[in-house]
Structure formats: C-alpha cells, structure tokens
N, C-alpha and C positions, 0 to 999 in steps of 0.2 A: 652474622647475627651482630643484630643490633649491641653494644658496650653493656648497656643493661642484662640481658637476655646470658651474654656469657659472662657479668661479675655475679646471677642470680646462677647458673646454673654450677659454676666454679664454683660456689662458694656450697649449696647442697649438695657435689658429690664427692666433697673434699675435704671442707671443714671436721677434724677433730674433733672435742678439747679430751683432755686427760691431761697427765703428769708426762715430756714428751723431751728426749734429751737432742739437741739438733745437728748434724754433722761437725757445727763448729765447737760442739759441750756445752754450747748453752742449754739449760733447763726453760722449755715454756708449758703454758696450761691449752696450747690448740697449736692445734700438725696440720697443716695443707700437705697430703698425700697425694703427692705430683703424679704418680702412678695410677691415681685414680681416676685424675684429668685426663693423663694422657690417650687414656685407653677409651675413649669417647671421642668417637671419630666425627659430632660435630664440635666439641668443643675441640678438637683437633684443629681435626681445618677450619676453623671462626679464630685459631691461634699464627697456623698458618699464616693468615689472610693479613694476619694483626702487626707480625715480624716483619709483612714481607712492604709493608707499607716505609719499614727502615732500609730497604733494598736504595743505593742511589745506580747511577749510574756508572759506576767506577767500582762497584764490590762486582766482584769477578769468582769466588764464592761464599759462605753459609759454613757453619763448622757449629756443632754441639761441640761435650765434653760428656761422654759414656757415665752414666748412665743415662740420665735423663732429659740430656741434650739432642743423647739421639734421633725420638721423634721427633720435640720439635722441629732437628735440623733439616729433618725430611720435608717436613711437609714446608720449611717456610719452601724447599728447596722446589719441588716442585710449583710451590704461590708464582715464585718470580723464576723462577722455571734457569737457576742459577747450579752450580754444579756444587756440589756437598765436602765432608772431610765430618770423620766421626775421633775425636782428641783422649787417648786410649788418658786413664787412671795411671795404670800402670804398663811398663812392657810387657807383653805374653813369653815366655819363657823357653814356644815352638816358632817354628812357622821363620816370617822373615821378620819375629820382636821390631815390628815398628808403635811405635808412638802413636803416630797417625795413617786411619785407614781413608785413603781414596789420592786422590792426586794436591799436594799439594804441589808450588814453586812458588822461587823466593820471584817478590813484587805481587802477588795475589792483595788482593784488600779484598778486605775477608768483615761481614758478621758476625760476631760472635752471642748467637741466642743461651738460656740461661733457660731453668725450668724457678727453681725459687734461690730469689737472695737473702742470705740472712748476711755474711762474712763478706758475702766477697771471694774467699781463698780458693775452693776448689775454679770458679771460672777464670781469676786470674795467677791460676796455674797451667791452666789451658791456652788461655794466650801465653804467654811464656815460652810453653812450643810450639804456637803458630810462631811467632814475631823469631825467635831463633831458627828456626828454618826456612826467613827472609820475607819472610808477608809480614803484613800491616793490618795489625783486626784498624780498621775504621772505627769502629762502635762495637759495644757486649750492651745487651737489649736481655732481661729479665721476662718472667711471664708475671713475676707476682716480687717483688720489692716488701721483705720484713719491713727496712723500716729498722733498723739492728745494722750498721756502720756496711752493710755492701757500698756504697750509691759512696759514698765517704773516702771505703779503702780502694777500690774501683779509678775512683776522678785523681788518687793522690798515687797513682800509682802511671800516671798518663795518660787516660784511657777515655772515651767520655761514652756515658753511664744513660741510660736510662730503662724506663718496667715500664710494659703495656696495664701493669694494676700493682695497687697498693691494698699491702693490711685494710688502711681506711677507707680500700673503696668496695674491699671487701665485707665493712664495716665492725674488723676486731680491730678491740680496742686489750694494748695490753695488763 
C-alpha cells in the first residue's frame, strides 16, 4: 500500500473527535483508536511492511507490548521473518508468571514496535523489561507519534526513536 493510501486508511478508520483522556492522563480533542486500524487486514499488512523496513541484519527479535503492540509485532515478524515476543504490562498470577512471552535471550538485538506514541511511558517500560533480560533494544518505532513528548522522552532514556507517521501526516492539528 502506498504511503498516501495508508494515511488515508488510518485516518478514515481510526480518527475520532470528542473529549478523551489518554493513557498518559492528558486530555485530547481527538483519539486515534489503534484497535480500529490494527484489526483491518489491509492496514495491518501495510504496517508490517513499514515496520520491517527498520529490521537490519543484526536484529534478532521483534517485540511489542501488550495489548496494542502485539498484532504489530506479529505482522512485522512475519514480514521480516524474525521471531517475536510479547512484553506484558504486568505479571500474570498463574502459570509461568512471566513478563515476556516468547523466547528472549541475552544478547538479542530487538526492534520494539509501538502503536501510538504520546509520552512514551508504556514503551519505555517494555524497553526496560527487555534490557533487564540482557537483550539490547536497537530502536523503538511507533505507528503514529502524537508529538507530545514521546520522541524526546525515549531519546532521553537512551533509545533511538522513529515513527512511521505523525499526527501532522494525518492532518491533525491540536
């Protein structure tokens, strides 16, 4: 899918106007409902192809934080032919009680994919968990950067950051 078509499809599928409280606690007059675009096969496939462009030869693993990053990590892993992991938000109280689902080992080089980046809080938590497992987060890439501090916060934490799209690409003005 061409970039212009991807932008059009995401905006017509997932852009909502109203009064919303974001995960960061900030209020917004618009909301990008990631589940609306992540559940459309054409958009998801196009995003997998876009994220896969960030997979260099040294990347051994794709990661996504639950829940929004799961489908993105899976489709990227398929496109790039790399294994992938899910980073949990919290330990489950049963079974293996792991924070990471899938196989990660010391020395893995990870591309961490994210859905919507606002302040970067959730993806930074995921990056910390990956690092604590002895792997290296090579880069964090989001689908859409809302331009509300995520890039600065992620970079300040020592990670490289990029985004496939920004709110400006979608024609959104605050």
